[in-house]
Every structure is written in structure tokens, then in C-alpha cells.
N, C-alpha and C positions, 0 to 999 in steps of 0.2 A: 859247472857242465850238466845241461840238462840230459834226464835220461829218459827215455820213451823203452817200450818193451821191445823195441828192435835192438837197442844198444846196451842191455843188460846182461847179456853174454861175454861182451866186448869190454865192458864195465868192469865186471869183477872176475877177470882173468889175474892170477897169481902177478903176472908182472904189472897189471894196474895196481893192484891191491900194495905192493912195493912202496908206491909214491903217495898213499892216500897219508894226510897226516894228522886230520883232525879224528879222534878216536867216537865211536858211534856207542860200542857197549859200552853204558855206565855202570850197571849194576851187574854181580852174577850170585847164583844162588849155590853152585858149584866151585867151593874151591879149589879142587883139583883143576878143572878146567880153566880156571882165573890163572891159577900158577903156570899152566902149560901155555895159555896165551901170552901171558906176559913176559916168562923166562924159558920157556921152551923145558920146561920140567914135567917129564911124564909120571914123576911119582905119583900115585894113587888114582891115572886113570886105567879103569880094568878094561881096555878094550884092546882087541887083537891087531888093529892096525891104525896106530897112533899117527902116520901120516895122514891118513886119510881125516880124523878130527883136526888136525892141524889146518887144513886148510878150511874146513868149515867156519871156524870162528874170525878165520881172517876175511871169507866171503861177506859174513855177518857183518863185520864191521865196516866193510867198504860199502855196504846198501844202504840207501836212503828211506827205502820203504820194505817193509816185510816181503813183499812181491818180488824184489829183486834177488830174494834168494832163491827162487823157484827155477831150479837149473836142473838139467837132466841129471839122473840118479839120486837126486837129494829128497824125492818125495815129498816136499814141501805140502802142506795142508793146515789150515786153521783148524785149532782144538775146540770143539764143544765146550759152549758156558763161557768161560774165562776168555779175556779178549788175549790169548796164546796161539802161537804158532810152533810147529814141530818141522825136522828135518832128519833123515835117516842116516845114522851112523852106522850099524851095523841090523842083523834082522831083530833084534829088541832092544839095542841102544837108540834114544831120540837125543837131538839137542832142542831144547822148548826154551822159547823166549816171548816176551811181551814186547810192545812197542809204544814210547812215549813221545809223541812229536816226530823228532828225526833220529831218536837212538835206541838202541835196542835194549831194554831191562831183564834183571830177572836171568838171566841168561841159565840155563840148567842142562845137565846131563843127565839122562833119566834111562831106567829100566823098565819099559813098557810092561814085561811080562813077569 
């Protein structure tokens, strides 16, 4: 399925994410985020809105390019220096990630402040 700029929103809706079988996220830096993504175990996640953080890795997993995560409310942006990107979870929490080919790598949950 080819995805252009106009299809991104429809492509990464929760209903569509549920039918994606190939995993895009290869590596995690955050053990707690990996555990939550794989087993829905929120232990170790120190964020007030666990359901919001649950949607974000699923969207990232469904994306085929970093720009596909550029959705309203996610405050997607490239980080200076390293080839990494960021999306906002809460006021000071971010999910950061790198990209290698078609896969997200080194997915992390960081406190910016």
C-alpha cells in the first residue's frame, strides 16, 4: 500500500494499526516502553496518561517513514545533530527514535527537562 502525504492520517488510525503484521520497531532503549508495547504492562512507565503513550508506539510501528508520525497533537520534529526524531507524550516527556531503512530503532521514552 503506497502512502503519500494525504493518506497518512487514514493509514495510521488505530483500526488500521490492528491489521499491520510486520513490525517496524526493531530496537528499544526504554525497557518499560518495550514491555508496555509488547505486553501492555505499564509498570515502569512514569506518565499520567498511559493510554496516550500506548497509541504512539502503535502509530510509530505502522509508519514506513518518520514523517508518517507527524500527526496533530504529536508535535513531531527532528532533533538537532543525530538523525533522531521526537513526538510529545506529555509536557516534558517525549518518545524519541531513530530510523534505519523502513524501521524505527532505539525507541526511547525521555524526560526533556
